[in-house]
C-alpha positions as CSV (number, residue, x, y, z in Angstrom):
1,X,22.8,-14.6,-34.9
2,X,25.3,-11.8,-35.0
3,X,24.7,-8.1,-35.0
4,X,25.0,-5.7,-37.9
5,X,28.0,-5.9,-40.1
6,X,29.9,-2.6,-40.0
7,X,33.0,-1.3,-41.6
8,X,34.9,1.8,-40.6
9,X,35.3,4.5,-43.1
10,X,39.1,4.2,-43.0
11,X,38.8,0.5,-43.8
12,X,36.5,1.3,-46.8
13,X,39.0,3.8,-48.1
14,X,41.9,1.3,-47.8
15,X,39.9,-1.4,-49.5
16,X,39.0,0.9,-52.4
17,X,42.6,2.0,-52.8
18,X,43.7,-1.7,-52.9
19,X,41.2,-2.3,-55.7
20,X,42.9,0.5,-57.7
21,X,40.3,3.2,-57.2
22,X,41.6,6.8,-56.7
23,X,39.2,8.3,-54.2
24,X,39.9,10.5,-51.2
25,X,39.1,9.7,-47.6
26,X,37.0,12.9,-47.3
27,X,34.9,11.9,-50.3
28,X,34.0,8.5,-48.8
29,X,33.4,10.2,-45.4
30,X,31.0,12.7,-47.0
31,X,29.2,9.9,-48.9
32,X,28.7,7.8,-45.8
33,X,27.5,10.8,-43.9
34,X,24.8,11.5,-46.5
35,X,23.7,7.9,-46.7
36,X,23.5,7.7,-42.9
37,X,21.2,10.7,-42.7
38,X,18.8,9.0,-45.2
39,X,18.8,5.6,-43.6
40,X,18.2,6.0,-39.9
41,X,16.9,2.9,-38.2
42,X,13.6,3.5,-36.5
43,X,12.0,1.8,-33.7
44,X,8.4,2.2,-32.6
45,X,7.7,1.5,-29.0
46,X,4.3,-0.1,-28.6
47,X,2.3,-0.8,-25.4
48,X,-0.5,-3.1,-26.3
49,X,-2.8,-4.5,-23.7
50,X,-2.0,-8.1,-22.6
51,X,-3.5,-10.5,-25.2
52,X,-4.3,-7.7,-27.7
53,X,-1.6,-8.7,-30.2
54,X,0.4,-11.8,-31.1
55,X,3.7,-12.1,-32.9
56,X,5.6,-15.1,-34.2
57,X,8.6,-15.8,-36.3
58,X,8.6,-18.1,-39.3
59,X,12.2,-19.3,-38.5
60,X,13.2,-22.9,-38.0
61,X,12.5,-24.8,-34.8
């Protein structure tokens, strides 16, 4: 499986312009900045004792 799909702000701007939208690069940059502040990915490091927890994936075998 691949990593996250990411698009650069300049590519977003160019794609929107191609679709006929009139929006400035700075507007998109500011919007992405605000969204990024709200949606930070969080990881919680856990240190359970051996055998205290079990995890499994419902994926295909």
